[in-house]
C-alpha positions as a printed Julia matrix, in Angstrom:
558×3 Matrix{Float64}:
  -8.85   33.1    -9.96
  -9.15   32.18   -6.13
  -6.92   29.28   -4.97
  -8.69   26.35   -2.85
  -6.85   23.95   -0.95
  -7.5    20.37   -0.87
  -9.41   20.69    2.12
 -11.75   23.33    1.28
 -12.25   21.81   -1.76
 -13.4    18.55   -0.19
 -15.23   20.33    2.47
 -17.25   21.8    -0.08
 -18.27   18.93   -2.42
 -21.42   17.77   -3.14
 -21.96   13.79   -1.56
 -24.7    11.85   -2.57
 -26.31    9.2     0.1
 -23.82    6.36    0.13
 -26.92    4.39   -0.67
 -27.63    5.94   -4.41
 -23.39    5.39   -4.22
 -23.66    1.4    -3.96
 -26.78    1.74   -6.51
 -24.17    2.38   -9.86
 -22.87   -0.62   -8.51
 -25.75   -3.05   -8.23
 -25.47   -2.83   -4.18
 -28.99   -2.54   -2.97
 -29.1    -0.69    0.53
 -29.73   -3.85    1.97
 -26.75   -5.1     1.81
 -24.67   -1.48    2.58
 -24.0    -1.46    6.1
 -23.95    2.69    6.84
 -21.25    4.46    9.06
 -23.78    7.82    8.97
 -24.41    8.96    5.77
 -22.11    9.07    3.51
 -19.63    6.03    4.15
 -20.87    1.81    4.64
 -19.57   -1.76    4.43
 -20.81   -4.1     1.68
 -21.81   -7.15    3.57
 -20.23  -10.43    2.94
 -23.76  -11.86    2.15
 -23.69   -9.38   -1.17
 -19.67  -10.28   -1.8
 -20.64  -13.88   -1.79
 -23.43  -13.91   -3.95
 -21.68  -12.02   -7.05
 -18.31  -14.32   -7.02
 -19.66  -16.38   -9.98
 -20.01  -13.13  -12.48
 -16.92  -12.53  -14.97
 -14.33   -9.72  -13.9
 -14.13   -6.4   -15.06
 -10.72   -4.49  -16.23
  -8.22   -4.32  -13.23
  -6.05   -1.21  -14.11
  -3.08   -0.76  -11.49
  -1.27    3.23  -10.76
   1.72    3.01   -9.81
   4.33    5.69   -9.96
   8.49    6.65   -9.6
  10.1     6.99   -6.45
   8.74    9.62   -4.86
  10.78   13.13   -4.2
   9.69   15.78   -1.85
   8.2    17.61   -5.57
   5.47   15.44   -5.31
   3.78   12.83   -7.62
   0.23   12.49   -7.03
  -0.52    8.66   -7.53
  -3.7     8.44   -5.34
  -4.44   12.05   -6.95
  -4.49   10.32  -10.26
  -6.01    6.93   -9.17
  -9.31    8.86   -8.31
  -8.47   11.07  -11.29
  -8.23    8.5   -13.77
 -11.53    6.57  -12.09
 -13.71    9.64  -12.57
 -12.37   10.18  -16.35
 -13.32    6.43  -16.88
 -16.92    7.17  -15.97
 -17.48   10.55  -17.3
 -16.72    8.86  -21.09
 -19.07    6.04  -20.53
 -17.81    3.27  -18.77
 -18.52    1.68  -15.56
 -15.7     2.52  -13.49
 -14.71    1.88   -9.69
 -11.39    2.67   -7.68
  -9.97    0.94   -4.8
  -7.1     2.49   -2.72
  -5.94    1.6     0.85
  -7.41    3.42    4.1
  -4.58    6.08    6.02
  -2.51    5.76    9.2
  -2.78    8.3    11.32
   1.16    7.65   11.93
   2.38    9.75    8.89
  -1.23   11.65    9.06
   0.47   13.6    12.32
   4.0    12.9    11.28
   5.1    14.28    7.97
   2.75   13.04    4.87
  -0.78   14.14    5.88
  -3.65   12.99    4.28
  -4.12   10.23    1.93
  -7.28   10.83    0.01
  -5.63   12.05   -3.4
  -5.96   16.16   -3.81
  -7.78   18.58   -5.79
 -10.5    18.22   -7.46
  -9.82   14.43   -7.68
 -10.56   13.25   -4.29
 -12.43   10.55   -2.25
 -14.39   12.02    0.33
 -15.28   12.18    3.41
 -11.49   13.26    3.53
 -11.4    13.87    7.25
 -12.84   10.79    9.05
 -10.93    8.85    6.13
  -7.67   10.18    7.13
  -8.58    9.75   10.96
 -10.36    6.96   12.21
 -12.78    6.25    9.71
 -15.41    3.03   10.12
 -12.73    1.87   12.95
 -10.72   -0.42   11.12
  -6.73   -0.01   12.18
  -8.32    0.2    15.52
  -9.47   -3.33   15.14
  -6.01   -4.43   13.59
  -4.33   -3.13   16.34
  -6.74   -4.8    18.64
  -6.45   -8.21   17.53
  -2.59   -7.73   17.26
  -2.75   -6.59   20.82
  -4.84   -9.44   22.28
  -2.39  -12.29   20.56
   0.25  -10.37   22.59
  -1.55  -10.15   25.23
  -2.27  -14.0    25.62
   1.05  -15.01   24.98
   2.3   -13.68   28.11
  -0.48  -14.54   29.66
   0.25  -17.81   28.75
   3.9   -17.74   29.68
   2.65  -16.58   33.22
   0.57  -19.71   33.98
   2.62  -21.9    33.57
   4.03  -22.22   30.0
   2.89  -25.52   28.84
   3.83  -24.65   25.31
   7.51  -24.53   26.58
   7.75  -21.12   24.83
  11.04  -19.89   25.19
  10.9   -16.23   26.39
  14.19  -15.59   24.11
  12.61  -16.28   21.06
   8.78  -14.82   21.11
   8.41  -12.99   17.59
   5.09  -11.42   18.44
   5.7    -7.66   18.93
   2.57   -5.51   19.97
   1.68   -2.75   17.26
   0.19    0.99   17.11
  -1.03    3.46   14.54
   1.36    6.05   15.44
   4.8     7.11   14.73
   6.69    6.69   18.61
  10.26    5.58   17.95
  10.66    5.1    21.97
   8.43    2.12   21.36
  10.9     0.27   18.76
  12.71   -1.43   21.61
  11.83   -2.09   25.01
  11.82   -4.6    28.24
   8.39   -5.97   29.44
   6.61   -7.36   32.24
   9.04   -5.33   34.32
   7.78   -4.77   38.25
   8.17   -7.91   39.95
   6.23  -11.24   40.12
   3.11  -10.92   39.58
   3.46   -9.11   36.17
   5.69  -11.83   34.61
   8.8   -12.89   32.94
  10.49   -9.45   31.96
  11.78   -9.87   28.57
  13.02   -7.84   25.73
  10.1    -7.08   22.86
   9.46   -3.81   21.03
   6.43   -2.07   18.83
   5.91   -1.94   15.05
   3.13    0.29   13.54
  -0.11   -1.23   13.1
   0.32   -1.02    8.92
   3.3    -3.37    9.61
   1.21   -6.17   11.72
   0.74   -9.28    9.98
  -2.43   -8.96   11.11
  -2.86   -6.63    7.84
  -1.44   -8.3     5.67
  -3.27  -11.03    6.29
  -7.06   -8.66    6.39
  -5.73   -7.76    3.19
  -5.13  -10.88    1.65
  -7.5   -13.12    3.17
 -11.1   -13.76    0.92
 -13.62  -14.21    3.22
 -13.84  -14.8     7.75
 -12.86  -18.85    6.95
  -9.95  -17.81    5.28
  -9.34  -14.76    7.84
  -9.23  -17.26   10.5
  -7.22  -20.27    9.1
  -4.1   -17.54    8.29
  -4.41  -15.94   11.45
  -3.84  -19.4    13.31
  -1.16  -20.21   10.96
   0.93  -17.07   12.03
   4.22  -18.01   13.93
   3.95  -15.95   17.38
   7.26  -17.56   19.44
   9.88  -20.55   19.1
  10.4   -23.41   21.68
  13.89  -24.14   22.72
  14.46  -26.82   20.33
  13.43  -23.89   17.53
  10.01  -25.52   16.55
   7.23  -23.16   16.2
   4.54  -22.43   18.13
   1.66  -20.84   16.28
  -1.4   -18.19   17.42
  -3.57  -21.47   16.78
  -1.82  -23.29   19.59
  -2.7   -19.99   22.05
  -6.06  -20.47   20.8
  -6.53  -16.66   19.34
  -7.19  -17.0    16.28
 -11.11  -16.98   17.04
 -11.13  -14.56   19.48
  -9.23  -12.46   17.04
 -11.78  -13.24   14.09
 -14.32  -11.75   16.08
 -12.72   -8.63   16.67
 -11.91   -8.1    12.93
 -15.38   -9.57   12.01
 -16.49   -6.03   10.44
 -12.84   -4.63    9.91
 -13.06   -7.25    7.52
 -16.0    -6.06    4.76
 -14.8    -3.4     2.6
 -15.74    0.33    2.85
 -17.7     1.68    0.31
 -17.54    5.59    0.16
 -17.56    8.41   -3.56
 -15.04   10.53   -5.26
 -15.77   14.24   -5.33
 -17.7    13.54   -8.8
 -20.02   11.09   -6.48
 -18.19    8.18   -8.3
 -17.65    4.84   -6.54
 -14.83    4.07   -4.22
 -13.23    1.2    -2.38
 -11.41    2.18    0.67
  -9.95   -0.72    2.37
  -6.78   -2.61    3.92
  -3.62    0.22    4.39
   0.08   -1.86    4.71
   2.96    0.41    4.16
   4.52   -0.92    0.73
   8.3     0.0     2.33
   7.7    -2.47    4.95
   4.68   -4.34    3.94
   3.08   -5.39    0.35
   1.23   -2.05    0.22
  -1.85   -3.03   -1.53
  -5.84   -2.78   -0.7
  -7.81   -5.66    0.58
  -8.11   -8.52   -2.11
 -11.61   -8.51   -1.13
 -12.23   -4.71   -2.0
 -10.85   -5.34   -5.14
 -12.3    -9.0    -6.23
 -15.67   -7.52   -5.23
 -14.8    -4.29   -7.67
 -13.79   -6.4   -10.69
 -16.67   -8.11  -10.47
 -19.53   -5.04  -10.22
 -17.66   -2.47  -12.47
 -16.11   -2.54  -16.37
 -13.14   -0.72  -15.25
 -11.13   -1.34  -11.72
  -8.66    1.28  -10.91
  -6.41    0.38   -7.83
  -3.0     1.9    -6.35
  -0.16    0.43   -5.21
   2.17    1.87   -2.59
   5.06    4.2    -3.29
   7.01    3.75   -6.06
   6.88    0.54   -8.68
   9.67   -1.01   -7.36
   7.86   -1.36   -4.3
   4.55   -1.16   -4.43
   3.67   -2.28   -7.94
   6.68   -4.97   -7.32
   4.68   -6.84   -4.45
   0.8    -5.87   -6.03
   2.34   -8.33   -8.94
   4.67  -10.82   -7.1
   2.2   -11.28   -4.23
  -1.17   -9.75   -4.71
  -1.9   -10.82   -8.2
  -0.26  -14.39   -6.98
  -2.17  -15.03   -3.97
  -5.41  -13.6    -5.44
  -5.34  -15.06   -8.91
  -5.38  -11.8   -10.63
  -4.48   -9.96  -13.78
  -3.46   -6.21  -14.54
  -4.93   -5.43  -17.72
  -2.48   -1.86  -17.9
  -0.63   -0.41  -15.73
  -0.28    3.87  -15.42
   2.97    5.29  -13.96
   2.65    8.7   -12.76
   5.29   11.07  -12.94
   6.03   14.9   -12.61
   7.85   17.69  -14.45
   9.1    18.49  -11.23
  10.62   15.11   -9.55
  12.11   14.5   -13.02
  14.13   17.63  -12.2
  14.95   16.63   -8.73
  15.45   13.35   -9.95
  18.22   15.44  -12.22
  19.64   17.32   -9.14
  17.61   20.23   -9.12
  17.01   21.21   -5.28
  13.36   21.34   -4.09
  13.81   25.88   -4.17
  14.69   25.95   -7.72
  11.56   23.7    -8.93
   9.71   26.19  -10.6
  12.83   27.62  -13.43
  12.47   25.31  -16.57
  15.74   23.24  -16.93
  15.37   21.18  -19.62
  18.77   19.36  -19.2
  17.65   18.49  -15.51
  14.62   17.27  -16.66
  16.24   14.72  -19.56
  19.03   13.88  -16.63
  16.08   12.86  -14.39
  14.05   10.87  -16.86
  16.34    7.39  -16.44
  14.25    6.91  -13.45
  11.11    6.77  -14.92
  12.16    4.8   -18.12
  13.85    2.52  -15.16
  10.12    1.56  -13.97
   8.83    1.59  -17.37
  11.18   -1.15  -18.53
  10.37   -3.59  -14.94
   6.55   -2.89  -15.32
   7.03   -3.74  -19.23
   9.37   -7.02  -17.77
   5.58   -8.52  -16.02
   3.92   -8.95  -19.51
   1.57   -5.78  -18.86
   1.86   -2.35  -21.45
   2.25    0.88  -19.34
   1.34    4.43  -19.94
   3.07    7.35  -18.44
   0.77    9.69  -16.4
   2.22   13.55  -16.32
   0.54   14.71  -13.02
   0.95   18.62  -14.26
   1.6    21.61  -12.13
   1.39   24.98  -13.16
   5.17   25.44  -13.2
   5.69   22.87  -16.3
   6.55   24.73  -19.75
   5.65   23.11  -22.39
   9.11   22.13  -23.4
   9.79   20.31  -20.39
   6.37   18.27  -20.96
   7.23   17.78  -24.52
  11.32   16.78  -23.22
   9.2    14.06  -20.68
   6.96   12.39  -24.1
   9.9    12.52  -25.83
  11.8    10.37  -23.65
   9.05    8.29  -22.61
   8.74    7.37  -26.41
  11.79    6.17  -27.21
  11.15    3.73  -24.26
   8.25    2.33  -26.29
   5.53    3.91  -24.19
   3.39    6.62  -24.24
   3.12    9.78  -21.72
   0.14   11.72  -21.34
  -0.77   15.01  -19.94
  -3.18   15.24  -17.12
  -5.23   18.37  -15.38
  -7.45   16.72  -12.75
  -6.1    17.86   -9.97
  -7.39   21.35  -11.15
  -9.96   19.94  -13.71
 -11.0    17.05  -12.65
 -12.33   14.5   -14.92
 -12.49   16.72  -17.88
  -8.58   17.14  -17.23
  -7.73   13.35  -17.55
  -9.89   12.37  -20.53
  -7.38   11.51  -22.66
  -5.26    9.37  -20.34
  -9.21    7.54  -19.6
  -8.95    6.6   -23.74
  -5.36    5.62  -23.3
  -5.93    3.42  -20.64
  -9.23    1.51  -22.18
  -7.41    1.11  -25.7
  -5.03   -0.63  -23.97
  -6.43   -2.9   -21.89
  -9.07   -3.56  -24.62
  -5.56   -4.46  -26.89
  -5.55   -7.87  -25.05
  -1.58   -7.19  -25.44
  -1.36   -7.98  -21.74
   0.51  -11.13  -20.6
   1.07  -11.37  -16.76
   3.39  -12.93  -15.13
   5.16  -12.86  -11.84
   8.77  -11.86  -12.06
   9.82  -15.79  -10.49
   8.18  -18.89   -9.72
   6.74  -20.64   -6.48
  10.01  -23.44   -6.28
  12.25  -21.19   -6.75
  14.69  -20.95   -3.2
  13.84  -18.04   -1.32
  17.45  -16.4    -1.13
  17.6   -16.32   -5.16
  13.77  -14.79   -5.03
  15.32  -11.73   -3.24
  18.56  -11.83   -5.82
  15.92  -11.5    -8.79
  14.18   -8.66   -7.21
  16.92   -7.07   -6.22
  19.07   -7.32   -9.83
  15.98   -7.05  -12.32
  14.06   -4.36  -10.49
  16.61   -2.59   -8.23
  19.45   -3.56  -10.65
  21.42   -4.2    -7.87
  24.56   -6.17   -8.38
  24.7    -7.98   -5.06
  22.5    -9.04   -2.41
  24.35   -8.66    0.97
  23.41  -11.21    3.57
  25.44  -13.32    6.12
  25.27  -16.91    7.3
  22.37  -16.66    9.84
  20.03  -15.21    7.68
  20.92  -17.69    4.7
  20.18  -20.44    7.38
  16.94  -18.88    8.8
  16.29  -18.94    4.78
  17.32  -22.38    4.37
  15.48  -23.83    7.34
  12.31  -22.12    6.86
  12.75  -23.66    3.02
  13.04  -27.47    5.23
   9.96  -26.54    7.38
   7.72  -26.15    4.32
   7.66  -22.16    3.3
  10.46  -22.57    0.95
   6.81  -21.95   -1.93
   6.12  -17.86   -0.26
   7.24  -15.16   -2.1
   9.35  -12.06   -0.91
   8.4    -8.77    0.52
  11.11   -6.38    0.62
  11.22   -3.48    3.49
  13.48   -1.1     2.39
  13.33    2.67    1.71
  10.83    3.84   -0.95
  12.99    6.83   -2.19
  15.63    5.13   -4.23
  15.86    1.72   -6.17
  18.96    0.91   -4.02
  18.9     1.2    -0.1
  20.16    3.97   -0.01
  17.28    7.17   -0.32
  19.85   10.12   -0.62
  20.56    7.69   -4.24
  18.14    9.05   -6.59
  17.94    8.28  -10.65
  18.5     5.29  -11.77
  21.72    4.18   -9.78
  23.25    0.69  -10.91
  26.68   -0.89   -9.26
  24.99   -0.78   -5.93
  24.52   -3.43   -2.98
  21.01   -4.56   -1.04
  22.06   -5.22    2.02
  20.05   -7.39    4.23
  19.48   -6.96    8.25
  16.92   -9.31    8.9
  14.34  -11.43    7.6
  10.81  -12.32    9.19
   8.18  -15.18    8.41
   4.86  -13.94    7.69
   3.45  -17.67    7.81
  -0.47  -16.62    7.87
   0.0   -13.81    5.53
   1.88  -16.51    3.34
   4.91  -14.1     2.5
   8.56  -13.68    3.59
   9.56  -10.24    4.64
  13.29   -8.93    4.03
  13.88   -5.95    5.63
  17.23   -3.94    4.17
  18.94   -1.34    4.91
  17.65    1.26    7.49
  14.48    0.74    7.39
  12.13    0.93   10.16
   9.4    -1.36   10.76
   8.41    1.5    13.56
   8.67    5.06   12.06
   9.92    8.1    14.34
   8.04   11.32   13.89
   9.76   14.69   11.96
  11.79   17.06   13.78
   8.67   19.36   12.96
   5.83   16.88   12.81
   2.15   17.63   11.3
   0.51   17.1    14.2
   1.34   21.0    15.54
  -0.39   22.21   13.14
  -3.64   19.96   13.3
  -6.76   21.91   15.16
  -9.92   22.6    14.88
 -11.02   25.64   14.03
 -13.83   28.26   15.48
 -15.62   26.94   13.16
 -15.35   22.99   14.71
 -13.99   22.39   11.63
 -10.39   20.41   11.26
  -7.44   22.5     9.63
  -3.55   21.38    8.81
  -5.03   17.43    8.23
  -3.98   17.87    4.88
């Protein structure tokens, strides 16, 4: 049998005109703003027109902590959407857009894999419809207006030592983490320390993904805190009169993007915050619109359930008044063995002891998701090296946790390989057993919210934060921000803040390095351990192997 790569499979796709895909959801051609033949934005007019319809069922796909062995969360999300359509349900997929940073760094593409992909794959992993460029431009316009205001007399009395609005770039560039701006003399302004974050960490990205419409978008942008005065009173984006122009730049980016799976089923791809440094979910607009159009909406949250799913539940669902009907946790036999101590080079050899030793990572995620009151099913994403005994070991372990694990072959077989999971998801979603509730109430003190997440999700013994951080949290509470949820920024590779600590560790602590108030997005970012909001490139970045071939096709992107 000839092996096809992901990009070869995507390139051979028989795509349908995007108008046909929209028609499956009742979106007329006049309400699609096409970007070529195979992708389009959905008009705000249409979105507004469907708001009174009842919601379909919401299915969240999450995963164990990622390992180099691979898990396939996006692949499973896409495959499940196709599987639900295969068994006669009208289903749509909602995923995030890809960032150029990891695409040219170490991750590669973010559109699924094998026969469970969203297309056009190359465009989605590169510039797509320009949403990320618009976010970058809007963010940096505000940065320019801050320095310009200071240069022309500083009427707002901004303390240049307390400007908290950094610049962003959709690329991994460690050299820009900390810089000095405005060097070169009087004409260039007042020198000050600043830096760059990656675009996906921008508060503008978070706001785009949480805003319900353009009016809400502008109000949230205006509420962003960009600096403080000497008396430590905040300076808002609206004080600089930047919110209007930023909204103009984001007008088209605010509209969800419609594309299709390899099986010509609808997929919304919109927004892209990382779950290890932001809230890790696609846009509220895309998810909420899909729920009005489809019987089932399958969405994902970034990285492991300890990050993406926790933030989906505590931030996105809280802000958008959403409630998932079922949760799918993706795991692989290979990843269980790696969590059990097996080196990546030895994963092809049967090792039941290692599978069993690694399963507690999966077990903790199952328990955590059940803690939100939502029914759980495990998807075992099949690899050719898996043995029947290893798969059965995972099934037996999951059964002991009060859930079911289902083997899925969607990478190789598309929707035909995931029918069993589709039927189980329908059973759970229709059972009425979901009684969703966030982990903590709005009125709990901010530090207590951090401790709740650390203790109940990470199973840590303590949160370590110095007096300055605790005082800052209390100051924000006094200013009226105490009701906000928490957005933890930490490594995705472990329940702890140590990326090398796999499995289900206990007895560890969570050190808090910094806290940031995202007043417009509506959450407090808590930066833990060594996590960076501007990643660096690896020793051998993916960019070294990405090129055009003789036929003008892209190679090495996925």
